[in-house]
N, C-alpha and C positions, 0 to 999 in steps of 0.2 A: 532695725529702726523702722517704725511705721512711716508711711509716706501717704499724704493725702493731697488732693488738688481739686480744681474745678475745670470742667471740660472747656469752658470759654477761655481759659488761660493757656491752653495747649495750641501751639501753632498748627494751622491746618495745612495739609498737602492738597493742592487743587488739581483735579484732572478735568480738562476741558478740550477734548478733541474727538475724533471719530470713534475712538475706542471706549471712552468713558466721559461722563459728565457727573462728577461727584467730588465730595470733599471728605478727606480722611484725617482723623486725629488719633494719634497713638496715645491713649490715655495711660496705659500701663505697659511698659516694655523694658528693653535692656537699659535704657537711660535711668530708670528707677531701680534697676537691679533685678528685675523679674527674669528668672532663668528658665521657667517652664512654659508659661503662657503669655500671650500678648492680647491685650484688650484694646479694641479700636472702636471709635465712634464714626460711623459714616453718615453723611448728610447728602441726600439726593434732592436737587431742586425739582420743581415741576418738570416732568419729562426727562429727568436725569436717569442715568443707568450706569452699570458696570459692564465690563466685557463678559461675553459668554465664553467661559474658559474652564480649565481643569488644572489641578496640581495634586501632589501626593500628600497633602495634609487635610484634615477635617476643619470644618467651621461649626461653631455654635453661634446662633443668631437670635437676638431678641429685639422685637420692634417696639420703639418708644412712641413714635409719632408717624402719622400718615398711612397711606395705602400702598403696599409694596408687592410687586409681582416677583416671585421666585420661579425661574424657569429651570427645570432639571432636564435630564436626558429623556425621561418618559412622561413626566407630568409637569404641569404648571400650577402653582398655588398662589392664592391671594392672601397676604398677611396684613393684619391691622394691629394697632396698639395692643400689646399683651400677647401677641402671637410669638411663637418661637419655632425655630427650624434647626435641624441637624443636617449638615451637608457632609456626606462621607468623603474620604479621600478618593481622588480619581473620578469623582462624579462631575460631569460637565454641568455648569450652573452659571446663572447671571441674575442680577437684580435690576428692577426697573420701577421707577415711581409712576404709578398709574392713577394717582389722585390729583386733586387740585390744590394741595398744599405740599410743603416739603416733607420728606421722609427722614426720620432719624432712626438708626438701628445700631445696636451693639453687636460686634462680631469678635468672637474669641477664637484664637488659633494657637497651635503649639508654637513654641519659640523657633523651631526649625523652619517655620513658614516665613520668617523674616518679620518685618514690621509693616 
């Protein structure tokens, strides 16, 4: 059965501490029956960020709004609306809002990465 929804109807998970200042919404995940991939929408307020971290699954990222810095192990990139990025498994990475408006980006991970 097809399942559709609107991002505003998905309850956000708020991170607001020294490790992260971000909001995550699991748009498509186990709750909807997705068994292979998880689609999440992240919102970073002005100055917001995620931890600089690593794990054993990849990310596929697409920027919808704002100006986003993606820090990798060897390079740092500036992503703007329409930009995409592939973060390989085990690559240390972190995201930071470097603009003057909030950032919204889609992040897709394999189901083994949790939600």
